[in-house]
Structure formats: structure tokens, C-alpha cells
PDB file of N, CA, C and O in Angstrom:
ATOM      1  N   MET A   1       0.834  -1.172  -0.036  1.00  0.00           N
ATOM      2  CA  MET A   1      -0.307   0.384   0.060  1.00  0.00           C
ATOM      3  C   MET A   1       0.996   1.075  -0.095  1.00  0.00           C
ATOM      4  O   MET A   1       2.003   0.615   0.443  1.00  0.00           O
ATOM      5  N   GLN A   2       1.016   1.897  -0.634  1.00  0.00           N
ATOM      6  CA  GLN A   2       1.247   3.653  -1.519  1.00  0.00           C
ATOM      7  C   GLN A   2       0.506   4.538  -0.731  1.00  0.00           C
ATOM      8  O   GLN A   2      -0.586   4.969  -1.101  1.00  0.00           O
ATOM      9  N   SER A   3       1.112   4.884   0.497  1.00  0.00           N
ATOM     10  CA  SER A   3       0.630   6.232   1.239  1.00  0.00           C
ATOM     11  C   SER A   3      -0.041   7.347  -0.318  1.00  0.00           C
ATOM     12  O   SER A   3       0.307   7.542  -1.482  1.00  0.00           O
ATOM     13  N   ASN A   4      -1.262   7.864   0.704  1.00  0.00           N
ATOM     14  CA  ASN A   4      -1.914   8.431  -0.300  1.00  0.00           C
ATOM     15  C   ASN A   4      -3.005   9.396   0.291  1.00  0.00           C
ATOM     16  O   ASN A   4      -3.891  10.080  -0.222  1.00  0.00           O
ATOM     17  N   VAL A   5      -2.573   9.169   1.599  1.00  0.00           N
ATOM     18  CA  VAL A   5      -3.141  10.343   2.645  1.00  0.00           C
ATOM     19  C   VAL A   5      -2.415  10.917   3.276  1.00  0.00           C
ATOM     20  O   VAL A   5      -1.621  10.178   3.858  1.00  0.00           O
ATOM     21  N   GLY A   6      -2.223  12.526   3.558  1.00  0.00           N
ATOM     22  CA  GLY A   6      -1.021  13.179   4.068  1.00  0.00           C
ATOM     23  C   GLY A   6      -1.452  14.478   4.557  1.00  0.00           C
ATOM     24  O   GLY A   6      -2.585  14.742   4.155  1.00  0.00           O
ATOM     25  N   GLY A   7      -0.861  15.507   5.392  1.00  0.00           N
ATOM     26  CA  GLY A   7      -0.947  16.989   5.854  1.00  0.00           C
ATOM     27  C   GLY A   7      -1.999  16.839   6.396  1.00  0.00           C
ATOM     28  O   GLY A   7      -2.241  15.887   7.137  1.00  0.00           O
ATOM     29  N   ILE A   8      -2.836  17.793   6.106  1.00  0.00           N
ATOM     30  CA  ILE A   8      -4.200  18.378   7.111  1.00  0.00           C
ATOM     31  C   ILE A   8      -5.132  17.426   6.268  1.00  0.00           C
ATOM     32  O   ILE A   8      -6.267  17.855   6.477  1.00  0.00           O
ATOM     33  N   ASP A   9      -5.188  16.670   5.675  1.00  0.00           N
ATOM     34  CA  ASP A   9      -5.942  15.573   5.082  1.00  0.00           C
ATOM     35  C   ASP A   9      -6.049  14.178   6.583  1.00  0.00           C
ATOM     36  O   ASP A   9      -7.029  13.548   6.980  1.00  0.00           O
ATOM     37  N   LYS A  10      -4.774  14.152   6.993  1.00  0.00           N
ATOM     38  CA  LYS A  10      -4.755  12.804   8.075  1.00  0.00           C
ATOM     39  C   LYS A  10      -5.575  13.588   9.084  1.00  0.00           C
ATOM     40  O   LYS A  10      -6.793  13.530   9.257  1.00  0.00           O
ATOM     41  N   THR A  11      -4.635  14.366   9.744  1.00  0.00           N
ATOM     42  CA  THR A  11      -4.587  15.185  10.948  1.00  0.00           C
ATOM     43  C   THR A  11      -7.045  15.269  11.046  1.00  0.00           C
ATOM     44  O   THR A  11      -7.589  15.085  12.135  1.00  0.00           O
ATOM     45  N   LEU A  12      -7.508  15.419  10.351  1.00  0.00           N
ATOM     46  CA  LEU A  12      -8.837  16.357   9.991  1.00  0.00           C
ATOM     47  C   LEU A  12      -9.406  14.850   9.998  1.00  0.00           C
ATOM     48  O   LEU A  12     -10.355  14.728  10.773  1.00  0.00           O
ATOM     49  N   ARG A  13      -8.961  13.405   9.154  1.00  0.00           N
ATOM     50  CA  ARG A  13      -9.492  11.753   9.447  1.00  0.00           C
ATOM     51  C   ARG A  13      -9.354  11.395  11.046  1.00  0.00           C
ATOM     52  O   ARG A  13     -10.295  11.063  11.767  1.00  0.00           O
ATOM     53  N   ILE A  14      -8.009  11.528  11.438  1.00  0.00           N
ATOM     54  CA  ILE A  14      -7.768  11.498  12.638  1.00  0.00           C
ATOM     55  C   ILE A  14      -8.748  12.030  14.003  1.00  0.00           C
ATOM     56  O   ILE A  14      -9.169  11.520  15.041  1.00  0.00           O
ATOM     57  N   ALA A  15      -8.799  12.914  13.551  1.00  0.00           N
ATOM     58  CA  ALA A  15      -9.516  13.875  14.860  1.00  0.00           C
ATOM     59  C   ALA A  15     -10.862  13.822  14.799  1.00  0.00           C
ATOM     60  O   ALA A  15     -11.497  13.958  15.845  1.00  0.00           O
ATOM     61  N   VAL A  16     -11.604  13.592  13.432  1.00  0.00           N
ATOM     62  CA  VAL A  16     -12.841  13.152  12.998  1.00  0.00           C
ATOM     63  C   VAL A  16     -13.436  11.803  13.406  1.00  0.00           C
ATOM     64  O   VAL A  16     -14.443  11.599  14.083  1.00  0.00           O
ATOM     65  N   GLY A  17     -12.778  11.118  12.970  1.00  0.00           N
ATOM     66  CA  GLY A  17     -13.001   9.450  13.502  1.00  0.00           C
ATOM     67  C   GLY A  17     -12.910   9.513  15.224  1.00  0.00           C
ATOM     68  O   GLY A  17     -13.799   8.962  15.873  1.00  0.00           O
ATOM     69  N   ALA A  18     -12.019  10.069  15.770  1.00  0.00           N
ATOM     70  CA  ALA A  18     -11.458   9.710  17.188  1.00  0.00           C
ATOM     71  C   ALA A  18     -12.676  10.944  17.792  1.00  0.00           C
ATOM     72  O   ALA A  18     -12.371  11.271  18.939  1.00  0.00           O
ATOM     73  N   LEU A  19     -13.764  11.569  17.357  1.00  0.00           N
ATOM     74  CA  LEU A  19     -14.926  12.460  17.616  1.00  0.00           C
ATOM     75  C   LEU A  19     -15.670  11.574  17.806  1.00  0.00           C
ATOM     76  O   LEU A  19     -16.028  11.292  18.950  1.00  0.00           O
ATOM     77  N   LEU A  20     -16.133  10.845  16.626  1.00  0.00           N
ATOM     78  CA  LEU A  20     -16.899  10.061  16.319  1.00  0.00           C
ATOM     79  C   LEU A  20     -17.099   9.197  17.065  1.00  0.00           C
ATOM     80  O   LEU A  20     -18.134   9.145  17.729  1.00  0.00           O
ATOM     81  N   ILE A  21     -16.242   8.396  17.125  1.00  0.00           N
ATOM     82  CA  ILE A  21     -16.252   7.548  18.435  1.00  0.00           C
ATOM     83  C   ILE A  21     -16.540   7.865  19.948  1.00  0.00           C
ATOM     84  O   ILE A  21     -17.278   7.217  20.690  1.00  0.00           O
ATOM     85  N   LEU A  22     -15.945   8.786  20.203  1.00  0.00           N
ATOM     86  CA  LEU A  22     -16.027   9.515  21.664  1.00  0.00           C
ATOM     87  C   LEU A  22     -17.643   9.532  21.720  1.00  0.00           C
ATOM     88  O   LEU A  22     -18.256   9.013  22.653  1.00  0.00           O
ATOM     89  N   LEU A  23     -18.189  10.090  20.782  1.00  0.00           N
ATOM     90  CA  LEU A  23     -19.494  10.764  20.884  1.00  0.00           C
ATOM     91  C   LEU A  23     -20.132   9.431  20.797  1.00  0.00           C
ATOM     92  O   LEU A  23     -21.113   9.483  21.537  1.00  0.00           O
ATOM     93  N   ALA A  24     -20.057   8.387  20.308  1.00  0.00           N
ATOM     94  CA  ALA A  24     -20.649   6.840  20.256  1.00  0.00           C
ATOM     95  C   ALA A  24     -20.417   6.310  21.280  1.00  0.00           C
ATOM     96  O   ALA A  24     -21.051   5.264  21.414  1.00  0.00           O
ATOM     97  N   LEU A  25     -19.538   6.657  22.393  1.00  0.00           N
ATOM     98  CA  LEU A  25     -19.034   5.982  23.229  1.00  0.00           C
ATOM     99  C   LEU A  25     -19.937   6.583  24.560  1.00  0.00           C
ATOM    100  O   LEU A  25     -19.904   5.841  25.541  1.00  0.00           O
ATOM    101  N   THR A  26     -20.414   7.330  24.646  1.00  0.00           N
ATOM    102  CA  THR A  26     -20.852   8.143  25.573  1.00  0.00           C
ATOM    103  C   THR A  26     -22.638   8.259  25.049  1.00  0.00           C
ATOM    104  O   THR A  26     -23.405   8.841  25.817  1.00  0.00           O
ATOM    105  N   GLY A  27     -22.891   7.988  24.440  1.00  0.00           N
ATOM    106  CA  GLY A  27     -24.043   7.533  23.786  1.00  0.00           C
ATOM    107  C   GLY A  27     -24.601   9.105  23.168  1.00  0.00           C
ATOM    108  O   GLY A  27     -25.682   9.627  23.440  1.00  0.00           O
ATOM    109  N   LEU A  28     -24.136   9.345  22.781  1.00  0.00           N
ATOM    110  CA  LEU A  28     -24.961  10.999  22.783  1.00  0.00           C
ATOM    111  C   LEU A  28     -25.084  10.970  20.922  1.00  0.00           C
ATOM    112  O   LEU A  28     -25.852  11.842  20.514  1.00  0.00           O
ATOM    113  N   ILE A  29     -24.568  10.274  20.028  1.00  0.00           N
ATOM    114  CA  ILE A  29     -25.285  10.680  19.132  1.00  0.00           C
ATOM    115  C   ILE A  29     -25.564   9.114  18.491  1.00  0.00           C
ATOM    116  O   ILE A  29     -25.790   9.026  17.285  1.00  0.00           O
ATOM    117  N   GLY A  30     -25.532   7.568  19.562  1.00  0.00           N
ATOM    118  CA  GLY A  30     -26.000   6.301  18.946  1.00  0.00           C
ATOM    119  C   GLY A  30     -25.287   5.722  18.422  1.00  0.00           C
ATOM    120  O   GLY A  30     -24.157   6.177  18.597  1.00  0.00           O
ATOM    121  N   PRO A  31     -25.318   4.589  17.596  1.00  0.00           N
ATOM    122  CA  PRO A  31     -24.652   3.597  17.107  1.00  0.00           C
ATOM    123  C   PRO A  31     -23.784   3.712  16.122  1.00  0.00           C
ATOM    124  O   PRO A  31     -22.658   3.225  16.031  1.00  0.00           O
ATOM    125  N   TRP A  32     -24.486   4.518  15.238  1.00  0.00           N
ATOM    126  CA  TRP A  32     -23.838   5.092  13.867  1.00  0.00           C
ATOM    127  C   TRP A  32     -22.581   5.958  13.909  1.00  0.00           C
ATOM    128  O   TRP A  32     -22.031   6.243  12.845  1.00  0.00           O
ATOM    129  N   GLY A  33     -22.210   6.288  14.791  1.00  0.00           N
ATOM    130  CA  GLY A  33     -20.726   7.360  15.028  1.00  0.00           C
ATOM    131  C   GLY A  33     -19.677   6.276  14.840  1.00  0.00           C
ATOM    132  O   GLY A  33     -18.780   6.513  14.031  1.00  0.00           O
ATOM    133  N   TRP A  34     -19.680   4.993  15.554  1.00  0.00           N
ATOM    134  CA  TRP A  34     -19.085   3.924  15.061  1.00  0.00           C
ATOM    135  C   TRP A  34     -18.408   4.007  14.104  1.00  0.00           C
ATOM    136  O   TRP A  34     -17.208   3.875  14.348  1.00  0.00           O
ATOM    137  N   ILE A  35     -18.663   4.172  13.096  1.00  0.00           N
ATOM    138  CA  ILE A  35     -18.367   5.110  11.564  1.00  0.00           C
ATOM    139  C   ILE A  35     -16.946   5.745  11.669  1.00  0.00           C
ATOM    140  O   ILE A  35     -16.025   5.805  10.854  1.00  0.00           O
ATOM    141  N   GLY A  36     -17.061   6.134  12.767  1.00  0.00           N
ATOM    142  CA  GLY A  36     -15.368   6.674  12.617  1.00  0.00           C
ATOM    143  C   GLY A  36     -14.018   5.936  12.730  1.00  0.00           C
ATOM    144  O   GLY A  36     -12.838   6.268  12.619  1.00  0.00           O
ATOM    145  N   VAL A  37     -14.758   4.673  13.026  1.00  0.00           N
ATOM    146  CA  VAL A  37     -13.341   4.359  12.784  1.00  0.00           C
ATOM    147  C   VAL A  37     -12.433   3.918  11.648  1.00  0.00           C
ATOM    148  O   VAL A  37     -11.232   3.651  11.591  1.00  0.00           O
ATOM    149  N   VAL A  38     -13.729   3.938  10.494  1.00  0.00           N
ATOM    150  CA  VAL A  38     -13.172   4.274   8.900  1.00  0.00           C
ATOM    151  C   VAL A  38     -12.170   5.872   8.856  1.00  0.00           C
ATOM    152  O   VAL A  38     -10.979   5.931   8.551  1.00  0.00           O
ATOM    153  N   PRO A  39     -12.809   6.718   9.140  1.00  0.00           N
ATOM    154  CA  PRO A  39     -11.567   7.761   8.741  1.00  0.00           C
ATOM    155  C   PRO A  39     -10.739   7.404   9.579  1.00  0.00           C
ATOM    156  O   PRO A  39      -9.648   7.304   9.017  1.00  0.00           O
ATOM    157  N   LEU A  40     -10.646   7.044  11.116  1.00  0.00           N
ATOM    158  CA  LEU A  40      -9.130   6.943  11.949  1.00  0.00           C
ATOM    159  C   LEU A  40      -8.497   6.041  11.579  1.00  0.00           C
ATOM    160  O   LEU A  40      -7.295   5.972  11.839  1.00  0.00           O
ATOM    161  N   ALA A  41      -9.136   5.117  10.880  1.00  0.00           N
ATOM    162  CA  ALA A  41      -8.043   4.267  10.079  1.00  0.00           C
ATOM    163  C   ALA A  41      -7.241   4.826   9.126  1.00  0.00           C
ATOM    164  O   ALA A  41      -6.058   5.166   9.104  1.00  0.00           O
ATOM    165  N   THR A  42      -8.118   4.848   8.365  1.00  0.00           N
ATOM    166  CA  THR A  42      -7.177   5.663   7.008  1.00  0.00           C
ATOM    167  C   THR A  42      -6.248   6.459   7.340  1.00  0.00           C
ATOM    168  O   THR A  42      -5.107   6.155   6.991  1.00  0.00           O
ATOM    169  N   GLY A  43      -6.467   7.717   8.116  1.00  0.00           N
ATOM    170  CA  GLY A  43      -5.747   8.214   8.991  1.00  0.00           C
ATOM    171  C   GLY A  43      -4.549   7.698   9.248  1.00  0.00           C
ATOM    172  O   GLY A  43      -3.474   8.086   8.791  1.00  0.00           O
ATOM    173  N   LEU A  44      -4.795   6.581  10.182  1.00  0.00           N
ATOM    174  CA  LEU A  44      -3.758   5.925  11.216  1.00  0.00           C
ATOM    175  C   LEU A  44      -2.659   5.384   9.798  1.00  0.00           C
ATOM    176  O   LEU A  44      -1.447   5.571   9.689  1.00  0.00           O
ATOM    177  N   PHE A  45      -3.372   4.851   9.074  1.00  0.00           N
ATOM    178  CA  PHE A  45      -2.311   3.904   7.764  1.00  0.00           C
ATOM    179  C   PHE A  45      -2.196   4.618   6.729  1.00  0.00           C
ATOM    180  O   PHE A  45      -1.810   3.972   5.754  1.00  0.00           O
ATOM    181  N   ASN A  46      -2.442   6.083   6.485  1.00  0.00           N
ATOM    182  CA  ASN A  46      -1.652   7.013   5.956  1.00  0.00           C
ATOM    183  C   ASN A  46      -2.327   6.735   4.245  1.00  0.00           C
ATOM    184  O   ASN A  46      -1.918   7.317   3.241  1.00  0.00           O
ATOM    185  N   PHE A  47      -3.677   5.476   4.295  1.00  0.00           N
ATOM    186  CA  PHE A  47      -3.948   4.940   2.974  1.00  0.00           C
ATOM    187  C   PHE A  47      -5.366   5.045   2.976  1.00  0.00           C
ATOM    188  O   PHE A  47      -6.000   4.617   3.941  1.00  0.00           O
ATOM    189  N   CYS A  48      -6.119   5.738   1.684  1.00  0.00           N
ATOM    190  CA  CYS A  48      -7.803   5.840   1.604  1.00  0.00           C
ATOM    191  C   CYS A  48      -7.921   4.796   0.703  1.00  0.00           C
ATOM    192  O   CYS A  48      -7.462   5.129  -0.389  1.00  0.00           O
ATOM    193  N   PRO A  49      -8.501   3.279   0.730  1.00  0.00           N
ATOM    194  CA  PRO A  49      -9.020   2.871  -0.746  1.00  0.00           C
ATOM    195  C   PRO A  49      -9.762   3.736  -2.027  1.00  0.00           C
ATOM    196  O   PRO A  49      -9.509   3.756  -3.232  1.00  0.00           O
ATOM    197  N   ALA A  50     -10.849   4.476  -1.164  1.00  0.00           N
ATOM    198  CA  ALA A  50     -11.483   5.070  -2.149  1.00  0.00           C
ATOM    199  C   ALA A  50     -10.626   5.965  -3.058  1.00  0.00           C
ATOM    200  O   ALA A  50     -10.947   6.124  -4.235  1.00  0.00           O
ATOM    201  N   TYR A  51      -9.171   6.751  -2.347  1.00  0.00           N
ATOM    202  CA  TYR A  51      -8.661   7.922  -2.997  1.00  0.00           C
ATOM    203  C   TYR A  51      -8.002   6.873  -3.927  1.00  0.00           C
ATOM    204  O   TYR A  51      -8.154   7.088  -5.130  1.00  0.00           O
ATOM    205  N   LYS A  52      -7.394   5.927  -3.620  1.00  0.00           N
ATOM    206  CA  LYS A  52      -7.093   4.668  -5.084  1.00  0.00           C
ATOM    207  C   LYS A  52      -7.794   4.525  -5.891  1.00  0.00           C
ATOM    208  O   LYS A  52      -7.172   4.395  -6.946  1.00  0.00           O
ATOM    209  N   LEU A  53      -9.306   4.442  -6.081  1.00  0.00           N
ATOM    210  CA  LEU A  53     -10.047   4.294  -6.677  1.00  0.00           C
ATOM    211  C   LEU A  53     -10.003   5.563  -7.242  1.00  0.00           C
ATOM    212  O   LEU A  53     -10.133   5.608  -8.466  1.00  0.00           O
ATOM    213  N   LEU A  54      -9.855   6.564  -6.659  1.00  0.00           N
ATOM    214  CA  LEU A  54     -10.436   7.733  -8.051  1.00  0.00           C
ATOM    215  C   LEU A  54      -9.394   8.591  -8.034  1.00  0.00           C
ATOM    216  O   LEU A  54      -9.526   9.783  -8.312  1.00  0.00           O
ATOM    217  N   GLY A  55      -7.852   7.836  -7.579  1.00  0.00           N
ATOM    218  CA  GLY A  55      -6.872   8.528  -8.714  1.00  0.00           C
ATOM    219  C   GLY A  55      -6.708   9.648  -7.599  1.00  0.00           C
ATOM    220  O   GLY A  55      -6.424  10.703  -8.167  1.00  0.00           O
ATOM    221  N   ILE A  56      -6.759   9.760  -6.641  1.00  0.00           N
ATOM    222  CA  ILE A  56      -6.753  11.123  -5.844  1.00  0.00           C
ATOM    223  C   ILE A  56      -5.547  10.918  -4.558  1.00  0.00           C
ATOM    224  O   ILE A  56      -5.661   9.960  -3.792  1.00  0.00           O
ATOM    225  N   ASN A  57      -4.654  11.691  -4.444  1.00  0.00           N
ATOM    226  CA  ASN A  57      -3.498  11.989  -3.738  1.00  0.00           C
ATOM    227  C   ASN A  57      -3.266  12.594  -2.948  1.00  0.00           C
ATOM    228  O   ASN A  57      -2.710  13.566  -3.461  1.00  0.00           O
ATOM    229  N   THR A  58      -3.315  12.777  -1.535  1.00  0.00           N
ATOM    230  CA  THR A  58      -2.851  14.559  -1.253  1.00  0.00           C
ATOM    231  C   THR A  58      -1.765  14.165  -0.409  1.00  0.00           C
ATOM    232  O   THR A  58      -1.531  14.856   0.582  1.00  0.00           O
ATOM    233  N   CYS A  59      -1.118  13.230  -0.636  1.00  0.00           N
ATOM    234  CA  CYS A  59       0.391  13.161   0.156  1.00  0.00           C
ATOM    235  C   CYS A  59       1.570  13.838  -0.894  1.00  0.00           C
ATOM    236  O   CYS A  59       1.883  13.893  -2.083  1.00  0.00           O
ATOM    237  N   LYS A  60       1.930  14.252   0.301  1.00  0.00           N
ATOM    238  CA  LYS A  60       3.327  15.083  -0.973  1.00  0.00           C
ATOM    239  C   LYS A  60       4.391  14.107  -1.693  1.00  0.00           C
ATOM    240  O   LYS A  60       4.940  13.215  -1.047  1.00  0.00           O
ATOM    241  N   MET A  61       4.639  14.305  -2.978  1.00  0.00           N
ATOM    242  CA  MET A  61       5.516  13.355  -3.395  1.00  0.00           C
ATOM    243  C   MET A  61       7.056  13.364  -2.998  1.00  0.00           C
ATOM    244  O   MET A  61       7.583  14.462  -2.816  1.00  0.00           O
ATOM    245  N   LYS A  62       7.796  12.222  -2.857  1.00  0.00           N
ATOM    246  CA  LYS A  62       9.301  12.415  -2.727  1.00  0.00           C
ATOM    247  C   LYS A  62       9.773  12.473  -3.524  1.00  0.00           C
ATOM    248  O   LYS A  62       9.195  11.759  -4.344  1.00  0.00           O
ATOM    249  N   LYS A  63      11.051  13.175  -4.164  1.00  0.00           N
ATOM    250  CA  LYS A  63      11.486  13.278  -5.224  1.00  0.00           C
ATOM    251  C   LYS A  63      13.266  12.851  -4.863  1.00  0.00           C
ATOM    252  O   LYS A  63      14.096  12.846  -5.772  1.00  0.00           O
TER     253      LYS A  63
END
């Protein structure tokens, strides 16, 4: 897997994912908040399968 998530994108994914999971744990938004696992994982692994399919890359290229 080649990294295709970087910078601000990675930070936002981790923050939003963690927030959704926290809200689900506290019962404020219900069980659908567990969908936060997806952005959290893609942020931590620096890889998004949807980006791969769409040909998007927010990671800076190494020269």
C-alpha cells in the first residue's frame, strides 16, 4: 500500500474519527458514530482505498 493521505487530510481524518467514536461511546449520537473507525484507520494508515479508486493523492511526493 502506497501512502495517499497526507498533511491536513490525515489530521482531520484522525480528529473526526476519534470524535465520532467518543460521541458514540458516550451515547450522544448513537451507534452510527462507530463509522468513525473508518476515517480514523485511514488517517493512521495513511491510505484510503476510495482515494486509490478515484486517483486522488494528498500526500506530498518524495523526489
